C-alpha positions, 0 to 999 in steps of 0.5 A, a space after each residue: 854313325 859315331 855319337 861323339 862326332 859333331 852333328 855337322 860332321 856326321 851329316 857331311 860324312 853321311 851325305 858323302 857316303 850316299 854319293 860314294 855308294 851311288 856314284 863313286 869317288 869321282 862324284 864327290 865334290 866339296 862344293 856340292 857336298 857343302 851345298 847339299 848339307 847346307 854348310 860352308 866349304 870352309 866347314 868341310 875343310 875344318 873337319 876333314 882337312 881336304 877332299 882326301 880326308 873327307 873320302 877317308 872319313 866316309 870310307 871308314 864309316 862305310 866299313 864300320 856301319 852295322 858291323 860292330 852291331 853284328 859282331 856284338 849281337 852274335 858274340 852275345 848269342 854265343 855267350 848265352 849258349 848252353 849246348 852245342 845245338 845252341 851254338 849250331 842254331 846261332 851259327 846258322 842264324 849268323 850265316 843266314 843274316 850275313 848272306 841275306 839278299 838285302 845285305 848285298 849292298 853292305 857286302 859290296 860297300 865293305 869290299 869297296 872300302 877294302 879296295 879303297 885302302 890301296 895307297 892310303 896308309 891312314 885309311 889302311 891303319 884305321 880299317 886295320 884297327 877296326 878289323 882287329 877290334 871285330 876279330 878280338 870281340 868274336 875271338 873272345 866269344 869263341 874262346 868262352 865256348 872252348 872253355 865250356 867244351 861247346 866247340 873244338 878245343 884245338 881251334 885257333 880262335 883269332 884265325 877262326 873269328 877272322 874267317 867267320 867274319 870274312 865269310 860275308 865278304 866272300 859271298 860277293 864272288 857269286 853275287 857280282 854281275 849276272 852269274 846265275 849261280 846256285 846261291 843256295 848251294 853256296 850257302 849249304 856248303 858254307 854252313 857245312 864247312 863252318 859246322 865241320 870247322 867248329 865241331 868235327 871230332 866232338 862227341 854227339 850230344 
């Protein structure tokens, strides 16, 4: 949650996120949110304008939660890498983190936010800005690896960054419902594809 927002505003957004995650948009009611947060209804209107403004703020924060920390963490790991093997270990760690079972709720939440941008140009613009920031940070880390000869020099780093970040959301396709999918096989295929994309044609260390 943003440290620059007033504490009351953060509290309202946090509680709205809890309601969204459990019950969906239809359960978000201004009066009930105000009562749960021990604030006046007028405070909510002051901060967010209306119910739609509150929903957009909560959805946006749902998308941001933990994502920048993840991107910064692995960009830092890439920056410290000295060899292709260091990068491979960092990539494997990243993929294991993104696909961890305990992060399924995070993946579902982000997919839900993307769907919630439909018909909401303000939310679309804010989420697009966030995605652009994440991709830029990651792309800069990949560009640094290229400059040091640690990954393929012909990669388009912005497209590669977006692909790598998007992998976490794509896993929802085997997690939703009761599909009885071999998730380990999915993870192995993903790992092999990433290694091929980053290192194909490079000389062995």
